[in-house]
GUZADO-35952 format. One record per atom (N, C-alpha, C, O): x, y, z. Coordinates in steps of 0.001 Angstrom, whole numbers, plus 500000, padded with zeros to 6 digits. Layout:
<rs>
XYZ
...
</rs>
This chain:
<rs>
147573796517500643
147943796315499249
149416795957499163
150237796516499889
149754795025498277
151146794614498140
151960795641497370
151525796157496340
153153795931497889
154123796796497218
155439796042497202
155958795660498251
155986795827495990
157216795042495846
157085793692496544
158023793218497185
155905793078496409
155620791741496936
155544791709498459
155632790635499055
155384792851499091
155221792905500543
153840793467500865
153317794312500139
153258792986501961
151941793463502349
150860792471501940
151164791392501431
149601792832502163
148484791951501860
148060792103500401
148125793186499819
147626790981499835
147195790992498438
145966791881498268
145063791863499104
145935792636497216
144863793578496924
143541792851496678
143510791791496052
142445793439497182
141111792985496824
140757793621495481
140798794843495342
140416792804494506
140152793304493152
138712793800493017
137784793215493574
138549794876492276
137208795376491977
136661794641490763
137405793958490059
135367794778490517
134752794148489346
135403794665488067
135660793898487139
135667795965488022
136303796559486837
137688795968486607
138051795667485470
138461795801487670
139808795235487540
139749793784487079
140566793356486264
138803793041487588
138647791647487156
138309791590485671
138856790767484937
137419792455485235
137046792490483815
138240792866482942
138438792288481873
139030793829483397
140218794233482647
141218793082482525
141773792835481455
141432792392483633
142403791294483626
141993790193482651
142817789719481869
140729789787482693
140304788665481866
140058789065480413
140129788224479516
139771790331480180
139509790774478809
140776791229478091
140915791021476885
141707791854478829
142863792469478182
144210792032478759
145200791964478030
144257791738480046
145539791436480675
146028790032480402
147150789851479931
145209789036480688
145568787639480482
145412787299479001
144372787573478402
146445786706478419
146521786605476969
146075785280476372
145808785219475172
145983784222477161
145639782917476600
144469782291477358
144166782674478488
143815781316476708
142733780589477370
143240779853478606
142528779728479603
144475779368478530
145048778688479692
145165779626480878
144775779281481994
145708780828480632
145900781776481724
144575782244482308
144456782424483520
143575782441481444
142262782850481940
141616781726482748
140958781985483756
141801780474482309
141264779341483066
141989779188484393
141364778912485418
143292779364484379
144111779236485584
143641780188486680
143376779773487808
143543781456486335
143160782437487353
141644782479487556
141163782991488566
140901781940486595
139469781773486805
139202780758487904
138302780947488722
139977779685487924
139860778700488994
140194779342490344
139493779119491331
141267780142490382
141656780816491626
140533781716492142
140281781783493345
139861782407491215
138813783345491607
137515782637491974
136960782873493047
137030781772491089
135693781194491271
135679779966492172
134612779438492484
136861779505492595
136933778432493593
137580778922494881
137699778170495849
138000780190494889
138645780792496063
139804779937496564
140007779794497770
140558779373495629
141638778474496038
142998779156495996
143159780227495410
143955778520496621
145333779008496619
145957778694495262
145525777776494565
146974779467494899
147590779278493589
148237777896493481
148203777284492414
148823777397494569
149446776068494529
148402774981494333
148655773990493649
147226775164494933
146143774196494744
145688774175493296
145388773118492739
145642775347492698
145218775453491299
146249774824490361
145890774069489457
147512775132490575
148581774642489690
148693773123489705
149114772524488715
148322772496490812
148490771044490941
147220770260490618
147176769050490837
146196770921490107
144979770214489726
145259769198488626
146056769451487722
144605768058488709
144693767066487652
143552767305486661
142478767769487042
143786766994485427
142756767195484410
141498766403484757
140384766874484528
141673765199485308
140536764347485652
139714764929486803
138569764527487009
140285765866487548
139546766488488655
138619767595488164
137806768119488926
138745767942486898
137988769075486351
137116768657485170
136005769162485009
137619767729484336
136901767307483137
136535765823483206
137245765018483809
135411765483482576
135070764084482358
135863763579481154
136563764356480504
135761762310480859
136563761718479783
136304762370478426
137216762479477606
135089762794478191
134748763392476908
135138764867476831
134820765532475845
135802765375477823
136199766780477817
135137767704478380
135296768924478363
134061767130478876
132990767927479472
133403768361480876
133952767571481644
133131769634481204
133494770156482522
132605769512483582
131387769448483415
133199769044484654
132445768422485742
131577769462486454
131833770663486363
130568769000487149
129705769909487911
130406770416489161
130083771486489675
131375769634489648
132169770028490804
133648769808490510
134030768802489911
134466770748490933
135913770653490766
136495770083492065
136096770484493158
137429769160491937
137996768482493113
139387769037493426
140271769047492569
139565769496494663
140887769901495141
141330768842496138
140793768755497242
142301768048495749
142695766886496532
143413767270497828
144162768245497891
143153766470498846
143721766698500166
145231766867500124
145777767740500799
145909766041499336
147367766079499276
147925767367498707
149104767665498902
147095768149497998
147558769397497390
147133770634498169
147431771758497764
146436770433499289
145978771569500090
147024771953501123
147890771151501473
146938773172501604
147837773633502652
147518772886503939
146382772915504413
148507772225504499
148281771451505709
147672770089505455
147494769296506379
147347769815504179
146770768523503793
145609768140504714
145566767040505266
144673769077504861
143586768899505825
142461768015505293
142054767057505949
141960768341504099
140821767589503566
140640767892502084
141023768958501602
140054766944501378
139688767167499981
138470768080499936
137559767945500753
138452769010498982
137311769922498845
136669769742497470
137359769539496471
135360769817497435
134609769792496182
133941771145496011
133140771556496850
134267771838494930
133751773182494698
132813773169493490
133237772793492397
131557773568493659
130642773639492514
131195774582491440
131715775653491752
131078774179490190
131566774989489070
130427775879488586
129450775388488022
130552777190488807
129518778115488345
129723778409486855
130765778078486290
128738779021486236
128738779192484787
129944779992484288
130511779677483241
130337781033485044
131487781857484624
132753781015484512
133526781175483567
132963780126485465
134144779267485427
133989778186484363
134953777858483672
132804777639484224
132564776602483224
132927777100481815
133510776370481013
132571778344481543
132871778924480236
134376779014480006
134860778695478920
135113779446481020
136573779551480897
137209778182480698
138121778029479885
136730777188481439
137292775843481341
136921775176480020
137721774425479462
135721775441479517
135298774854478242
136150775372477092
136385774658476117
136612776615477207
137453777205476162
138907776757476253
139702776997475345
139243776099477370
140650775770477584
140999774304477343
142109774035476885
140145773368477613
140468771936477686
141780771584476984
141883771695475762
142792771158477766
144132770910477196
144125769784476170
143564768713476404
144738770039475066
144812769036474002
146242769010473455
146756770059473066
146898767848473411
146357766575473875
146188766547475394
146841767305476112
145315765675475875
145024765587477291
146300765287478072
147067764394477711
146514766040479142
147697765852479978
147266765441481385
146106765611481762
148203764903482153
147895764457483520
147469765636484386
146456765586485084
148282766717484322
147952767921485085
147146768882484218
147373768997483013
146206769566484851
145353770505484123
146169771633483504
145916772055482375
147161772117484270
148023773194483773
149464772684483759
150211772886484716
149849772016482656
151176771398482596
152295772429482550
152101773585482173
153493771953482955
154670772809482899
155257772832481499
154623772394480539
156470773344481393
157124773434480091
157325772048479506
157687771105480211
157083771939478194
157214770675477466
156276769604478043
156533768405477933
155176770074478666
154165769170479233
154733768271480332
154264767153480541
155743768776481025
156327768014482129
155856768578483464
156007769766483749
155284767696484269
154810768146485573
153713769192485421
152988769206484426
153599770058486407
152591771122486364
153285772483486389
154447772597486780
152562773496485972
153114774842485996
153484775211487432
152749774890488367
154603775874487604
155046776245488952
154300777503489399
154063778399488588
153925777582490687
153236778783491176
153986780080490896
153366781116490659
155319780030490923
156101781235490628
155919781666489175
155895782859488875
155791780696488279
155559781021486870
154182781641486692
154008782588485925
153196781091487416
151847781651487357
151839783076487897
151173783953487347
152579783300488973
152642784645489564
153266785633488589
152843786787488519
154264785194487839
154903786064486850
153913786424485732
153868787568485278
153141785456485304
152124785706484272
151151786771484749
150782787669483992
150734786668486011
149782787639486547
150402789021486663
149745790016486359
151648789101487093
152315790413487208
152368791106485858
152135792311485759
152678790335484813
152732790910483467
151348791374483018
151216792416482377
150320790598483357
148951790966482981
148508792228483712
147882793109483122
148836792309485000
148476793491485791
149198794724485282
148612795805485214
150459794573484926
151228795692484395
150621796181483086
150597797380482809
150135795246482292
149562795575480985
148320796456481110
148086797333480279
147522796213482163
146259796960482316
146313797983483455
145304798601483791
147512798155484049
147697799210485048
147123798923486422
146667799840487105
147137797656486842
146665797293488181
147863797123489099
148789796376488783
147851797812490234
148952797740491187
148506797035492468
147343797116492865
149447796348493100
149191795751494406
148527794389494380
148228793836495439
148288793831493199
147627792527493102
148666791410493059
149799791609492622
148258790245493518
149097789052493432
148163787866493190
146943788028493151
148733786692493032
147902785513492791
146943785273493959
145890784661493778
147296785743495139
146447785567496319
145260786528496306
144312786352497072
145306787538495448
144215788510495368
142893787842494992
141834788250495468
142953786815494139
141727786153493704
141051785443494880
139828785484495022
141847784804495704
141299784101496876
140701785102497865
139586784904498347
141430786169498170
140921787174499102
139675787861498553
138726788127499290
139687788143497257
138538788790496627
137301787900496713
136218788369497064
137461786629496396
136332785700496408
135754785537497813
134536785578497991
136607785354498793
136137785134500166
135485786390500729
134483786305501439
136047787552500418
135461788810500881
134102789040500225
133167789506500876
133990788714498937
132720788865498227
131642787999498866
130514788454499059
131976786768499192
130998785879499821
130576786405501188
129398786363501543
131543786896501946
131236787455503261
130328788670503136
129358788800503883
130634789564502195
129823790770501991
128402790427501525
127460791186501754
128269789278500873
126950788846500398
126125788209501511
124984787802501293
126711788125502707
125975787591503849
126049786088504010
125279785512504778
126973785434503292
127130783983503431
127747783693504797
128756784307505146
127177782781505580
127736782459506899
129188781999506799
129563781299505859
130000782399507776
131420782055507752
131642780545507721
132589780071507093
130786779796508389
130961778340508408
130807777770506996
131488776807506642
129934778345506201
129750777888504818
130954778297503974
131453777508503172
131421779538504159
132596780007503415
133807779128503732
134631778858502858
133908778689504971
135022777835505379
135043776526504586
136113775982504314
133873776024504218
133805774806503420
134423775028502042
134999774109501460
134302776236501527
134888776569500231
136380776842500360
137179776367499553
136746777604501372
138139778058501513
139076776984502027
140263776981501698
138541776053502850
139392775012503405
140236775462504576
141206774788504924
139894776591505201
140655777047506366
140449776101507548
139394775486507702
141477776006508365
141434775119509524
140371775561510526
139677774731511115
140249776880510713
139264777401511658
138779778773511198
139336779357510269
137742779279511855
137134780545511453
138042781731511716
137976782730511000
138894781636512735
139815782736513028
140758782974511857
141021784119511491
141268781892511266
142159782021510114
141410782604508921
141949783424508178
140179782178508747
139371782674507636
139130784172507758
139237784897506770
138809784641508952
138461786052509143
139623786982508816
139402788145508475
140859786489508914
142019787307508571
142038787652507076
142657788635506668
141369786851506282
141347787071504834
140355788147504421
140513788783503379
139346788343505234
138226789176504835
138526790640505059
138964791035506140
138291791441504045
138577792875504130
137302793650504419
136243793369503858
137423794630505306
136297795496505647
136530796853505004
137571797476505212
135553797312504216
135657798584503528
135183799720504440
134321799501505291
135738800943504275
135324802082505100
133827802333505055
133224802679506071
133217802160503871
131781802400503763
130975801371504556
129866801653505010
131558800152504718
130881799149505527
130895799545507003
129913799359507721
132027800093507439
132127800560508825
131146801697509055
130452801732510071
131091802624508111
130165803754508223
128721803261508260
127906803756509038
128415802280507410
127069801734507391
126717801033508688
125587801113509170
127722800332509256
127481799631510517
127160800624511633
126220800425512403
127955801697511710
127734802701512748
126402803416512528
125720803776513488
126036803617511274
124779804306510964
123568803555511501
122544804165511809
123680802240511615
122548801474512136
122267801804513596
121180801521514097
123230802396514275
123037802747515684
122048803889515857
121565804127516965
121741804598514774
120779805696514868
119392805176515239
118533805941515679
119179803881515061
117905803291515446
117739803259516964
116626803138517476
118851803367517667
118809803325519128
118511804714519673
119289805265520452
117391805271519260
117008806630519631
116608806677521105
116050805724521648
116907807801521728
116527807966523137
115534809106523269
115529810034522460
114703809034524280
113650810038524472
114252811376524854
115214811447525619
113665812448524304
114100813792524670
115431814188524096
116075815095524623
115884813526523001
117182813863522427
117160815252521808
116109815741521395
118303815872521748
118465817192521145
119133817028519789
120057816228519640
118675817769518817
119288817703517492
119857819050517122
119291820092517452
120981819022516434
121711820241516133
121967820377514645
121949819408513886
122207821624514262
122482821934512862
123940822336512731
124370823354513274
124723821492511976
126141821804511724
126928822001512997
127939822702512991
126495821407514080
127262821504515314
127125822841516009
127697823028517082
126387823777515433
126321825101516032
124883825579516158
124465826037517222
124116825469515055
122734825925515086
121841824874515690
122315823864516210
120523825115515621
119575824192516203
118568823804515133
118072824654514394
118265822482515057
117389822009514000
115930822039514446
115139822838513945
115579821169515384
114195821088515830
113956822117516929
114206821840518102
113481823283516564
113300824335517544
112198825278517101
111776825251515945
111721826135518043
110825827192517668
111063828355518618
111584828191519721
110673829514518161
110907830714518954
109640831097519695
108539831114519144
109844831405520968
108732831927521767
109228833142522553
110146833073523369
108553834271522249
108855835507522962
110363835799522966
110949836174523982
110980835602521748
112390835932521604
113336834876522132
114549835070522058
112841833760522666
113692832703523178
113625831508522215
112581831261521612
114713830779522070
114749829576521222
114728828372522122
115645828159522914
113686827589522002
113553826387522835
113821825140522020
113273824979520929
114661824253522541
114981822991521864
113857822002522113
113396821834523241
113422821349521039
112364820333521173
112974818949521332
112247817964521459
</rs>
């Protein structure tokens, strides 16, 4: 978790996401901005540099796929097309910039695009408002990628969404919860061996019976 902007970005819970979008973020623009970060698992710089034409058709209708151009990606590796799910479509439909601007999220006085540092400040204020600590603009990307991994989506497919150069880089983003580790180890109980002994609380005996005053382990 990030403390004073140091450390890894926090993975957001469903409750925290609901708080941010319902109470923390104050405008349709801000909700659309961080909605793109969450539902496209993109970096904040990729989101800030989106062009309006990459998201909306001429009539203001949200496209079925959002385009993240190669030139705006980290390392300029490849253009990515991300399907727009209903949750994101709703946020974008409520935002459509008017009058239409070149960049989806324009900067001050509609010049250029909003700076990632400005977006990060907006998020810090929103998190402070609803009492969320340790989150940053990168939290949306980590949260989205971890959610997909936990849902059993193959890493190679997730890589198509995230745009990582290789799977090793992608795996660094994914967070493993303690309960997942416990669940993984619990599956080893299936590897039962013949003649095993079972105990009660480390001291007593569970599967046993008494014969002539003796306790025999089964």
